[in-house]
Structure formats: C-alpha cells, structure tokens
N, C-alpha and C positions, 0 to 999 in steps of 0.2 A: 683306624679309626680316623673318625671324622673330627675336621676340623670346625667346629663349630668356636665362635668366643661372642661376647656379650658385647654389646654395640656401648663404647666406653667417652665418645662425646657426641654424645645427647645426638641432636637433630641431623647435624652435618656428617660421623662418621657413616664407614664404608667396610667391611672387609676384605682383605690382600684375599685374593686367592690363593685357593690349595695350588700344589705345580699340575693339578690334573687340569685346572683351570685358570691360567694364566691371564692377566690381565695385556690388554693389547694395548699396544704406547703407539703413536706415529711414529713414523721411522724419524722423522725430522725433531723425533722430543729425543727419539735418543742418540743423536749423534751430534746434541750438545754436549761441549762440555762440562766435566767438573770444574769447580772452582779454585780445588788444590789441579796438583799435574797425576794423579792419583784417583782413578775410577773408583767408586765404592756400587759394584754390582747394578743389581736390576731395581728400579726405582729412586733414577740418581737428580742432584740438585742439578735447579735447570741455572747456571751462573749464564748471567748478560751479560751477552759482549758488546761493541758500539755499533756492530752491524744489525745487532736484533732489538735496541732501543725506539726505535722508529715502528717496530712491527708494537711493543708493547703498550707505545702509546695509543696507537692504533687500539691493544687492546680493554683499553680500562678508559679509555677515553669514546663516547661515544655520541654523533652528532642528534641531536634532539630538539622537540620545538620549543619556545616557550613553557609550549604548554604542561608539557612533560614536561622542564624541569622543576617549575612549578611543583612536581607533584613529589621530588626528590627530599628526601630527608635524611641528615645524618642523629645518630639516636644521643640522645645526652646523657638519659638519667641511668645511674648507673643500674637499676636495679633490671630495666630495658635489654636483657641479655639474650630471651628468645629471638626476636628476631637478627640480632646478632651472629647468630649461632645456626642461621640458614643457611641452605645450601641455594645461593642462588643465581650461584654459576659453578658445576661441575666440571673439571677436568679432568681426564682421566690417569697425571698424574695424584691427581691429588687420591688416588685409591689405596696404594701402597702407607701413606702419613698419615690418613683418617683409619685406618682398618684399626682395628682394639688390640694393645698390644697382648703378646700371650702371658708376657708375665706382669699384665697390669695387678700390683696387691691391692685393690680397691675391689677389683673382680674377685682377686683368686683368695679373699678371703683371711689379708693375715690379722689382720685385727679389727674385727667387725666395730668394735666402740672408739677405736680414736680415725677418723675422717682424716682428709690429707689437711697439712696446715698451709698458710698462706703466708707468702713472704719471709719463708728458710729461709731465700739466698736470695735477699734483699731487690728481686727482680722489678727494675723501676722503667716509666718511660723511656725511650732513646736507648736502650741496654743493647748489643749486637749480640743475634744469640744464634748458635750452631743445634742446631734441631735434630737429635737423631730418635726415630719411631718405627720399628722393624725394619725394612733393611733401608727406609727411605730418609738422606738429610736434607737437611733444608735448613738454608741462611735467612735470617729475619731480624726483624728488629722489631722491639717490644712494643706496642703500643697503649697497651689498656692491662688489669688484673682483675678480671669480676669474677662474680661466684655467678653459677651456671647447676642446678639439679642438685645441691648439697656439695659440689665442689669447686675449687678454686680450678678457672683456665685464665693462661695469657693469652691472650690477643695482640698476634706477632705479624707484621707487614712480610710477605714472602716474594723470593725474587720475581715471584710469578706476577708479583703487582696487586696479587690479589692478598688481604689481613685471613691467616686462619688462624684455628684455635689450637694450647696446647696444654704441655700440664710440667710444672716445676720439675719434675721427674724427667720428662724428656730432652730436655736443656743439658748440654754435656760443655758447652763452651760458651762462655759470656765475658762480653768486655760492657763493663758498665759507662755510661757517660759515651758512648759511641758519637751520638747526636747531636744536635740541640733539639731540646723537649717543646719548643713554639715550636718546630715544623713538626714533629708529631702528634701534636698538640691536633692539628689543620688535617693529618689525612683520614683522618674520621677512622669508627672501629665495624664498619661495614665490611662483607667478603669482599662486595664489588661498587663500585662507586661511579657517578658521572658528575659529581660537585665539583665543577673546575677546580675551586681551590684548593680542596682537594687530592684529586688527581696530580695538580702542582706536585703538590706536600708528597707527593709518592715518587713523584720520577725524580727529585731530588733526592729521598732518601735511596732509591733503586739507582742511583749511579754512584753516587756513594757508597753503596756498595760493592757495585761494580769496581770499582778504583779499589775497592780496601785487597776485595777477592783475586783482583791482581797483585798486588803488591806481594799476598801470600804465596801467591804460586811463584812468582821471582823467589820469593827465598828460600821453598821448598826444592827448589834448582839448587840455591845456592850451597844449600844446607846437604845436597843428597848424598855426595863424599861420605860427611861425620855419620848420617844417619843410619848408613846402611851397616854401621858398626855397631852401633848402640846396642844390640843382644849381645851379641859378643864382650861387650866392654861390661856392660851389669851383668848376666846372668850369673846363676849362683856360682859358686866352685865348684861345690858337689853337683855332679852333674843329675841327681833325681831331686836336687831341693829346686823351691821355687825361690825366685829373690825379688826384688819388686823397684818401686825408683818413680820419682818423682819429674812433672814436666820443669823443674825448674832443675832439676838434675842435670837431666837431658840437655837442659840449656849451657848450662854450666859448661858439659863436655862438650858441643857440638859449637859454639859459640863462647871459648870460655874470653877472647880479650873484651868479651863487654860484661859490663859489671852489672845493669841492669837493663836484661835482655827486648827485645821492640816486641809486644803484641803479637806483630804479626811473625815473628820467629814462634812464640808458645804455640802459636796457632799453626801453624806448619807443621812442628813437631808432632805435635796435638795430633793432627791429622793424619799423618806419619804412621805413628804408633796402631793407632785404630784400623787404616785399613792394615796392617798383619799384623790380622787376626791370630796366625799360627803362633804365634811369637809372644805380642802383649796383648794381656788381659785386661781391663779396668774393672777398676775396684769397683767391688758388689755394692757397695756401703758408702755413703757421704761423697759420690764420686766426684763432681761436679763443686763440691768445697777445698776435697784434697789433692786430685788430680792427679789421684795416685794411679801406675798403670802394674800390674804384678806378669812376672816375666818366665813365661813355663821351663819347667825343666828340659833340661839339653836333652835328657834319655828319651821326654815324650814326643821331642817334633824328632828323633830318629827312629822314632817307634812310627810314628803317622810318616814320614817321608816311605818306610818299609814295605807298610802299608799298603799303598799308593801305587806303588812298585808295582808290587804282586796285583792291585785292582787293573789296573791299567794294563799288566800283562794279560790278564785272564788267567794267571800261572796256578798249574794245580795241585798247586798246595791249597788255596783257594776251597777246590771242592772237595778234596781228603779231606781238611777241618769239616766242612760242612756236613760233611756224609757221619764225622764221628760224631760232631755234636747233637745232631737230630737222635743219635741210636740215645746217648745219654740223655736229654730231655724229654725221652720217652721214658727210661726208668725212671727217674727225678720225679717225672708226675703223677707216677704210679704207686712212689712212696709218700706223696703227699697224700695221696688217697689214703692208701691202706692206715694213713698214720693223726689222719683228719681228728682226733679228740685227746691224740698224746700232749703232753708238756711237749716244750720244744728241746733241742737235742742236737747235736753234729757232730760228725768222725768220719774220718778219711774217706774214703770211698774204694772198694776192691777194684773199680773200671781201669785198663792202662790207663797212667797219663796223660800229657798235651808234649811234644814236642816242645823243643827251644821255638822255633821258628812261631808254631802256633801258640807258645804263649804271649808270644812277642803281638800275635793278634789281639787276646783276649786283655793284655794289658791296656794295645791303644785303644779297647773298647771300651774300657774302666775309666782313662785316662777322660775322653768323652762324657760319662753322666758326671760331670761337673755341670754347679751353678753358675751360669753365665750372663750376663747381660744381654738384653735379649736383640739393644741397639745393634750387636756388634754381629755382623757375619760370621756364620758361623762352618770354619775353614775344614772340618772333615766329617760334612753331615753326606757329604759323597761316598767315600771311603766306607763311613758304617751300611750306608746303601747297598756297596758292593758285595761285603761281607754278610749282611743280613736278611736282602735276597734271594742269595743261594742258603739261606735256612729253610726250608716248603714244611713250616710249619706256621708261619704268620701270614696274614693278609691284610696284619694294619700299614697305616702309615708308619715309615721308619721315621723317630726320633729319641730323642732319652729316653723316654718310659719306655720303648718298645727294646731300646737296647739294655734297659735297667734290669727287665722282665727275663730276655733274653742271657743275664746270666745270674739270675734266681736260677729256672728253670734246669740252670748247668751243671749248680753246685758252687758256685762261685759265690755269690752271695748268698747270704739266706732266707727265704719267703719272708720272713721280720723283718728283714734290716733295711729301714726307712734312710732312706738316700743322705738327702738333708745333714741331719746330727749325725750321719756318718760326717761325712765331709769336714767338716764343721773340726771332730777332732785332730785331722791332719791337713785342714784347709792352708792354700794359698796366703790366707788374713792373716793367719796367726802366729803362724813360723817361717815369716816372709818381714817380718819388722824392719823398714827402712830409716824409721825414726825411734829411737827407745827413748823410754817417758822417766828413767831412773834419772835420781836427782842427782849423779854421778858424771851424767849427761848435760848439767849449764850448768854454763860461769857468769858472773858468781854464785855459788849457793849459799845462806849462811845454814849452818846445818846444828841443831840444838849440841852435838856432842862437842861440838868444835867451842858452844860460847856457852857450856860451863863446868866445863872442866870435868869433867865423868869420863873416866877411863870404859873402850869397850870392849865389850867379850868375843869369844867366838864368833865368825859370821855379821861381826856388826851391832850385834848386840851391844843394850846396855847393860852394864856389872850392877849400874845404881840407878833406880830410877830420880829421871833430872828433875821432878818437879814432886817427890815426895816432902818436902816443906810448904805446899801450898794447897794440901788436899785437905777439903775438909772432909770431918768422921760423920758418917751417917748412919756407924755400925747402929746403932741404938734402936732404928729405926727401919719397919718392917720395908721389904722390898718385893713385892709380885713380879715374879715372870711367868708371863701368862702365853704358851705358847698351841696348837697342835701338837696331839700324840707322833712321835717318829722324827720333830722338829730336830736340827742336828746343832745350827748354829745358834746359840740362844746368844741374841745381841742384845739385849735388852728388859730393864725393868722398871717399875714402878711404884714411887711412893707417895703415900695423899697426909698432908698435912690442913687442919682447919685451921683458921687464927681465930682466939678464940677472941680477943681485940674488935673484928670486923666481922661479923656476925656474917654467912655467905658468904665471904671471901674464902679461896682456898689455893693453899701452894701444893703444886703437882711436881713433883723433882723424877726427875727421867735419868736413870741410868743404864750406860750406856758402856757396854765393857773395852777395855784401854788396853787393846792390843800395840800403841803406841810407850804403855810406858816400858815397853820389851824392847820396842822395833826402835831403831834409828832412820831417819830419813838413807842415808849413805847404806846398811848395812845389804848382805846379798840378798839378801830373802826381798828384801825392796828393790832390787834390780827384777827378780822373776814375777813381784808381785806386779809393779809395774807396766808389765805386759800383761800380765792376762788381764787385770783390769776387774777383776770381780767373778763371783763363782758362779757357773754357770750352771742351772739345774735342766737336765736332759731326761726323756721321758721313764726313762731306763738306767740313770747315772746323774753322779754330782759331781763336777770335777771345784775342786775348791781353791781360793783365792791364794788360804795361805798352806802353809807344809800341814800332812798329815803327821805330824810330827810334834813332839812336847820341845818347846813347851804350845806352842797352837793350839794342840788337840784341850790345853785346860782352860782355856781363854774364855769357852762359854760362861756367863753370869753365871753361880750359883754353884762352879765348877771346884776353886780351890778352897773357899770360905765349909763345902760340904766334904772334901776330902782333907782338909789340916785343923780346922776351927778358928782356921787365921782372918783377920781382914783380908779383901781384894779389890785391887786398882779399879776404878771407877773412870767417864768423865761425864758429871751429872747438870742438866739443862735444867734450869727449875723455872717456873711461871709463874705465877698469881693472878690466877682468873679471879674480873669478880661476877657479880649477880648476873651481871646483862650480857656476860660474854667477854668484856673489853679485858684486855694483858694489863695486867695493873704494874707489874714490873717482872723482871729476868734477870737470871746471872746464870752466870757459865762457871763451872768451876770446876778441875780432877778433885778425887773424892776415892773412897775409902767405904767400901759396903761388907756388910758381915751376913744380918738377918734378913736372908734369902729363902723363899717361896716360894715353889712350882710350880704353879696351877697351868688347869688346863680348859682351855674357851667353853669345850662343854657344862664342866663344874659351874664353873663362875654361868653359864645361863642359867642352871637350872637354877640357881644360889638366886639370880636375880630376876629369877619369874621370866625368862624369855622363851620364846619356844623354842625348839629343837630345831637345830638348822636339819635336813633333810633333803637332798639336792634331790633334785626329777632325775627318772633312770627309765631309757625311753624301753628300753632291755630289761628292765626288773631287775637291774644286779644292787642292790644292797649293801650298803657298809658291814658291816662286823659289828652285834652291838656292845659296847663299852657300859657297863655300869656306873652311875656317876659316884662322885668322891664328894660328899660332905664337906661346907666349908664351918671356921669358926666365924660366931658371931664379931670377931673383929676383925676380923679380915671380909668379911659381907656389907662390914659398917663401911669401909675404906672402901669397897666396892664400888658401893652405892656411893661415896663422895664424887670417884673416876665418871662413875656412870653419871653424874650431876653436871661434869664439867663439860664433859661430852656434850647433853642434853642443848648447853648455853651457847657452844661455840655453832652446833648445828644450826639453832633457831634463828642467829646470828648473820648465819651466811642469808638462813630463808627470809629471814625481814630485808635481808638490801635484795630481795629477786636475782641468785646466782641459781644458775639450773646447772645441774650437767644431764647426760644423756646415761640411759642404759637398756642392755642385751640379752638375752641367755646367750647362752656360747656352751661349745661343748667343751666338757673333757674327758679327758681319759686314763686309766692308771693300767701298768702294764703288772704282770706276775707269770713266773721272776724274774727278780734286776738283779745284779745286771743280766741281760739278752744273751745268748752264748752267740757270738759272730763267727764267722766263716774266714781265717783268718789270711791277709792279703796275699794272697798270691797268687800265681798262677799255671803250677805246672800238674794240680793235680785236682779234682772237682771232688764234691766235700759232699756224703749223706744227709742231709737235713729232714727230722723228722720232727710232727706236731708242727703247735702253735701256740704262743704264749696266751694266757686268757689277759682280754681285754675287756674291765669293763668302764661304759660310760655313762656320763652324766649331761643333765644340760641347766651348770647353774649363772643366776643372773646376779650382777654387781654388788644390788642389792645386798647377797648373803653376806660380803663385806664389810657393810655399814652398819649394819644393825648389829646389838647385843655387844659381847664383849670383843668381839672383833672390830666394831666402828669405835668401840672406847678406846681401845687399842690405836687404832689408827690417828684417834683425836688428840691425843698423847703426842704421838710421833710428829704431827705436823706444829705440835706446840715449841714440839723441841728442835725441829725444822726452823721455824720461826724467832726460838729465844740466839740460836744462831746466831743465823745474817743478823739482829737486830747486836751481834757484840761484834762483830764484822762492822757495821755500817756506824757506831758510834767510834770507832778505832780509824775510823777509815780506809778498810784492810780491804785488798780485794779476795775475793773467794769463789768457787764455781758453784752459782747459784742456778736455782734452776725456776724460769719465768714462765706464762702464759695467758696470751692477752683473751679482750674482750672477744665470745662469740659472733658471728656477723648473722644477723637475719634480710635474705634478702626481701620480705614481706613485712617491713615492719610490725602492722595492725597485727600479724600473729604473736607476739611477744606475750600480752596478756591471755592471750587463749594456754599459751606453752602455757603460765605460771600458773593456772589455775590446775592445769594439765598433773603437777608434781605431786610427787610425795614427798611426807615426811620429812623423808632425807632431803630432797631440791631436786630430786632424778625423775626425769620424763620419759618415754620410750623414743626407741630412736628411729620410728617408723614414725611417727610426729614432729620429731624435729625434720625429717624428712620432706615433707610435706609441706611444711611453714619454710623451708630452702635454708635452713641453719647450715652455716660452716662453720668448723673448727680454724682455730686461728693456730694452733699447737702450740709447742711446750717447745723451749729452747736452753741451753744453756750462758750462762753472760757473765762478766766477771759486776757487775753492777748491781744493786738491791730493787729489783724492778718489778713489776708487778705480776702476781699469782691468779686470777681473774678468781678462777676454779675456788680456791681456797680464799676468796674474800683480802686478800691481802696487799694493801696499796703499794704504790712507788715510794721509794724509801726504806721500805720493810726486807721486804724481797724472804725469801726461801729458800735455804740450805740442807741439802742432806749432810745427815751428819749420827742420823741413829744403826748404821749397818756397819760399823770398821772392820767384821771380821768377814765379810762377805764386799766389800765397794771402798776402790780406791781411795774415789773421792773423799768419803768419810773418814779416810787415815789421814789424808788431806789437810782436812782441816781441820781435826785434834791437832796436828802439828804445830799447824797456825797460830790454834789458843795457844799452846803451851807455850812457842814462842812473845805472840805476844803478852802471857802476863811473869815472865820470866823477863824480858825484857823492852820494854814499851817503848824505851827511847830509841829504837837499832832499826834499823832496813827490815821490811818485812820478810819471811824467810822465803818466799819461791816469789821470784819474778812474774811480771802480769805474762809474758810473753809464753812462758812456761807455761804457768797458769792455762790462759784457751790452746794452748796445745794438747792439753791435756785435756780440759774440754771436748774440743773435737772428738776425741780418738774414743772419749766414754759414748759421745753422744753417735757415733760411727758402730759402735761394740753393743751399744741396746738395741739400736736399729736391728743389724744384723740377729743377735740373740730375741725379739722379737721376732723375726722373720723365722726362725730356724720352732722356737715354740710353736707358733701357731700352722706351720705345714706340718710338723711332727703331729700334733694334736688333728690336722685334718686328715692325715695318710692313714691312720691308726685307728682314727672315728670312721671313715671308710672302707678302711679293712672290717672293722666291724660290721657296717651291713651292708657289705660285698657278702660274708658270710653266711651270714645270715641269710642271705636272698639263696644261697648257694643250698644251705640246707633245708627253706623252706623248695626247694624245687626237688628234692632229694624226698619231699614226705616226714621234712621230720618235726614232729609238734611243738611247739611253744607257748609255751603264758604268754608272753610278752612277743608282740611284732607287731613296731611302727606302723611299719610300712606301708600298710592296706589301705589305711588313708591320712595321709600326709596332708595338712594345708601352708600354702606359700603364703608370703605375704609382701608384694609387689615393691622392692628398692633402685628398682630404676626401670624406667617404663620399656615396652619395646620398641622397636626402630626398624625402616624396614635397612636391611643389608642387602646395598648397593648393587653386589657381584653376584649372589644366588637369588636376589628377593625373596629372602625367606626375613622373616622377621624375630626379634629373639631383645629378650628381655635376663631381670636378675631380680629372683625370688630367696626370699629368709624365710629358712623356716625353723618356724620356732620349738617341733616339737623332735631336733635335733640338735639347734643352733647352729648352723650352717648355712652356707649358702647357695647356692645352686644357680644354673644362668638356666634360663628359660629358653626353650625351642620347640620347633613344631609349631608355630603361630600362624596364622591366619591374618590377612590383612585385616579381616574381619573382629579380631578379640582383640577390643579396646582393651588398656589397665595403664592404672595410676599408680604412683606414688601410696604403696600406703593398702590398695587395695588388697582380699584377701581372695586367694582362689585354692577348689581342690587340684593337688598336683600328685602325680606319679613319678620316680625318680626311673631316670634313664643312663648311661654308659656312665660306668666311670670310670678316668684317667688316673692312674698312679706314678708316680716319678719325680722331676722336679719343679713343676708345676699340678699338684693335685686340684682334680675337680669332678665336677660330678652335673649329670644333667637333668634336669625335671621337664615335664614337657605338662598340661593340664588333664585333668582327670577327667571322663566323661562325658 
C-alpha cells in the first residue's frame, strides 16, 4: 500500500521516506546525542553541546556586504506569513519533522466543519516546547503564532538555530515563561536570518536551551533507578487491564521528598515514559493538558515478548501458523463472495481451532490494532512484519490497516467491524480512570442531602424531592416535546406564552427533564455517571449515561404524565424576548408539568409550511415515507410564536455581522443494529457471512438550522443563556462554553464573506478558506466569557443545561441551581477546582467521541463506495452510481513532496461529503483553494486511519 500523505505545513513541508526510501542523514548529524540520555529513533533531536556552539554561530551568521545587508528584512506584519513559511534553508534533518502526520486530524477529515482552534493551550512567545512529529523530536522556543492557509501555526526557534513551524497538537510538553519575551521579540520569524540583532538573540536562546537540556539529562540520570520501577509500581493489579498515571503522580513516586518537583524533573520523566513505548502510551486526547499516560496490561507485554522471541529465532511455529492462516483466509474470502448480498451473520467455524501459541500470536496482533498517537514510536511494527510477511497473501506495506484486514480475513473480526468504535467499548481511556469525578472524591462538598435533611433511599436516591416546595406549577400550560422519529431521550419541551399587556413580547418556557429530583450528588449511580460523562452514540448502538432501569427509563419528558396522569418534575428556564430579539427577562425555576404533547419535526414543518427535509443520497437511498400527522390550530398558533422568536434571534445575530460556515458532510446509517460481532477470543475463527445495509446521505448543517429543527435549536440556546445569567447574577462558577471571534488573514475579505451569508448567517467553507478565515475554537471555562458564534457578550456566558439525561455537566448545573435557590447564603455546592477538573475531562471526552463519530462515518461511507466499485466491476447495473463524474474542491493547494518530487493536495468531494488526498499531480498542475476540478477516486485504506486518494480525471 502506498504511503501517500497530503502536505500539511504549506510550502515548507516534506514527506517522510517510506521504508524503501529512507532519507540519508549525514553521519555527523546521527552521532549527535539526544538532550536526554535516551535516544528516540531516527530523526533525533539535535541538542547543542558547547563544542557545537561555534558551528551553530557559523551556520546562522554569514558574512555579507553592506549592500547585501541592506536587502535583509524581518517580517513585521502578522499577515505576512507566506515568506516566513518558505524553505529558505532546507536541511536533511527537517525531512521527518516537516513531513505530513499520518494521523493529522485536519487531513484525515475528522470534522470538516471545525478547523483547528488557536490558543487552546495558551502557548505564547517565550514558551519552551518539546515538539514531536512523526518520529522526530525537537526542542524549541515559541517565537510567534500566525494564521496560514486557514490554520494556526506556531513558529518556534529550534536547536538548529532555525525557526520552524509546528502546530499546537504537535506540542507534547511546554514550559511557559521559559525565557525573556524581549529577547524572543528580537529573534525574528524568518526560518533563517543574517540580521545581527536576530542572530545574537538566537544564540542567547540556544545557550539557554542547551543549559536546560543538560539539566534534564543530569536529572534523568539521578532518577533512573526509580524510573525503572515506575511500570511495576503503577501497572494494574489485573494483568489483563490497562491503568493510567499522570506525570505528577510519577514525580511524587520517584522524588517523594520534593513537594513541588522542578520542571526539569517533570521533563525527564516525560521523556522516559515516551521512550518506553512498549509500556507507556500517551493519552490520545488532551495529552498536553492532562499529561496522562496509559500503562499497557502486563499480559500484552508478555505476549509481545513471546512473539518477539519467535521472530528473532525464526521459530517453526511461525511457519506452521502462517500455513494454517493462509488456508483459513482463502475459505473466508470465498465465503464472503458467496454471501455478498446476505444480511450479516456470524457462527463458529468448523475448521480446527488455534493452538495456545497461535492464540498468543493472534492476541498480540489484536493488541497492536489500537489507536495510538503517531508521535510515539511503534514498538511492535517489527514483530507485526515478522508475522504478516510470512502470510503470502498480501503485498502491501505492513501497518495497522493490514493487521486489521488479516484479522478480518481470518474470521477473528467481522468484515463490518470498524475498529475505532469497537476499541472505545473496551478502551484504556475509559477503563483506566486514575481520577474519579464523583462528588465523593471531593472534600469538602456540600450536598443537597445534608443541607435539606431529606432522607436518602437505596443507592443514595432521594426519597423526597429536595425542592418540592420551590416548584412552579406549569400543569395547565401546553408543553411541546419535538423530536425525530426513534428519539429515545426526550430531554426538553417548550411552552409559548404571549404577553397581552406587552404586544410583541413573548415568553418561552423551556422545560428540561429533571433526573436530579431523584439523584443526589453522592448516589452510587452518580459515581458511574461521572465516569461516563455523557451518552455515547455509535452508529450501531447507544451507550446511555444513565442506567437502563427504573426510575431512569421513565425520566423522559411526558413519560410519567402519560402513564399516570400525574404532574412530573422539570427544570424550567424562562426567557422573555422582545420584538428586536433582545432578552428582556429570564427566570430559572424547578417546576412541574403535565400537559405534554409529543410532536415530530416533519409534522411541524408541514404545518408551518416549511419544505420537507430531503437529504441528498449519492447512491439513491431513500428514507421510508411517513404520513404527516395534522396539528390542532392551538398547537400551530404556539408553533408560530416559537417560529417568530427564532426568527428574531437569527436576525439579531445576522445584523451584528456574525457568520458561521457550513459544508455538507457524509452521514451513514446501518441495518441491522446492533451489528453481530465476533466474540473477542483467539482460539477459533468464525464464519462471517453477508454485510450490513449502509444508507449514505450527504447532509448540510443548514438542515439543522432551518424549519422546526432550527426553532428548537434557538430555544435551547436561550435556555443555556438564561442559566448562565442565573449563575452570573449570583457570582457562581459554572461550566460554561466560550467561543472567540474568527480571525481573518485578509481583513478586506470580510465584507465579501458577509455578503455571501445565507439567511441564517452561514457561508460556504471553501469561501472561508479562500479568505484565510481561522477559527478560534471552543473551550470550557468557569467564567461568563463571550460566545461569538451565538452573539453572546462577555459577562453573560453560555452554559449547557438542556440535556441532563445524556450529559453529566447539565446535571451538575441543575444541582448547583437547586442548591443556590435553597441556600443562597451558603457556600457553592462544588469547589472551583473540582469543576475545572470535570470541565477538562469533558473537553477531552468530547474530542475523543467526535473523532470516533467521524471515523466511523468515514469508514462505513468508504465501505459503501468500495462495495459499489466492486459491484460495477462485476457488471452489476445500478441506477445510482455517482463515482464516474465526481468533482473536487481544492481545500489545500498542491505542494511539492521534497522526498518523492511528487505533488499532492487535499480536495473536498461535495457529492460524497468527504475529503480525499489529491495525488498523481505534476508541477504544471497548479490549483488554488476553492478551485474545482474533475476527479476520480483511487486507493482506499481502511484501519485506524481511514483515507481515500483521488487524482485529476481526464
């Protein structure tokens, strides 16, 4: 399989060589020692020693004539990033560092609609950075943060004396305030400079980095005896389980006498754990913030050692295993061909099972098919190759994709078994929580149970409602719960109340399901909920946050009142909206509701005259027709009021010049669900027949902001604003969501972008890229910061409160509100430190689940594409075959691959709602962002980093 990857560092990047085309690095460079006493593979960090300092000075200082000096310039303009990112000097050791990351989220299409955030980790000038990219490790000091080609880049002075670009997610360790910013300001941001002031500043920083590297090296040597025992001390008691540890926990263990370890100690530990990749794996999400490492299970390490021994000794058992595997693979492939159009089924195979040694080999291979950060060296690739090269069925490059295919062909994974989603169910990230978030882990925590004298029943549930006396009675007011067919967790409902004495003003009462009427913060259920953090929606199954038992299965709005005819508890957020979209008044109250009406989006759209939502399907899939249910006139009147409020809020944002971007994205559905999966065992293969039905749609984000869906979305935004106002008025800390304004490289393009907005304020993403728009991203904060995309100013804030049945943070906010109403004079319910920890865990989990969601979508979407191509090759006629006439929109211009002399870029394919790597380009084929060109699809690679190639057609 070709290792093609798109250029991701604009004009400076180059492709890392494949195993057959290694970059030749001079012997003098390879002989330089790493800053730590432990080397890290090829592409090592170039650490300057005292005897090299003069050589560096010679490298970055060239004698030139006064006339030549007069031509030298240092860029001062923030927008002038093109020249700063040019390869003015290209050294061989840059190749690996500046090569495109194979796990690059921007290129692998994890989320088309959310580009990278700037300042996520607040990396400012003068911060010391350890940057890991591919197998290269570089120590540097941040010089500047600039926008380039729609992305944020950090410019950092490296130990080579040059300024190189990197990204925030390349940074694995940082030391804020490492050096004087005044010195950093003199460095300049050119990759190479001869300006004397800049040269002197660079030499000064190089000396400081050299001294610190020496200190880290000495500290590592001092700690080494204890570092060697870290794994045995922190590994899980169960040899089959993962565990986790943070740098701070390791520091306390290796240096117990020091209360606050020096940063050199932390860095020495960090480098040691990274080097021991067979034992320690950095957390896949939010690592820079959490500094958490996962410890591989003892059984995994023992299996790897066993396989390594077989490979080294060329043991006959490997040959015997390979012969058996090839025989089984041929049978499995024939079975798949025979059952092509059948629904998916599995059953144990009748062929002989595997021996104990063969099972260990298979178990080892299964362990290696895990999503790990590409910044860490894969410790098992040699053993993988030693096994798979003996299977004379494949001629592709050995990687996790090939390993996964082998396990499928062997009948140990089903052909429809996408790996990332499967991994989450048993992942180390969720099973090795070193820090519990349950309220019982925080001291002191004031609980509603202790402050209201309400007795607790079984599992710590409330026997009596703590805020029963405070509940506002909405029993006589209609409550409309509007959702899609098949929705399971009905969290929210809406009441509409016009104000007769104030013509045009409308109250919206947003009623939210109230699980905290039963759940106390210290209940046994909450301990589990605090680890789950939210409901997980995978394509073939849902993992609920709350238990699938009573009373939790009856907590959806309308469930109790429909069953018993009695009122049910809710949390109500009331907002009075004026004719110009201003929020005139808000109220937050526990409540009871009774008159609940369950409606469907499609029925409301028909009643209000909205066009019916019909997502585009490239393969002609059609949703089942559903007859619309007519609505009573009183319901239509209330929906019209809700529609008017939504229109006012959208117009207010539009008039304020706020815009968002949109791009159609692939969405898929599977049938049947849940899918049959091969049990996780390695003693016998399974026969896997058929394949699930995949429905493929391309949906625009505008679909969710128009019609009744948009109306409900606007109402929920108002509820979240009312909640944040409640907290701000009382000076309470709460977990809020904040988004800063977008950044434009070309400010003159703003008027053009604003003119391109839809009625809802959306602009096509390609136009944003052309204008150099870079998102500042979203973050969680305890302060009421601004949310630019929603037009929410500083001081008001935005707080999620509308889905407590599926989000733990919403449940936390409900507890805080009730406590503030019951005991306004008492301390806050939860300490700020605990809230900050929860917010950090939520951000990490959301990032992980977003990646899983998109990877699953891309994997099954490309499976549908692959199967369509195979059927075309078999001569199967299809009424809908979109792959013959595809068009691509350039999202990243082609650039030269320094290693292969090829050109490559990234295109977005509107007809499929995905990105592709644009390959097979010549120097004469020049494309700019936003250009459209006819394309044809090429190779598809599945596995942990699913991708598809494309090339120009015609």
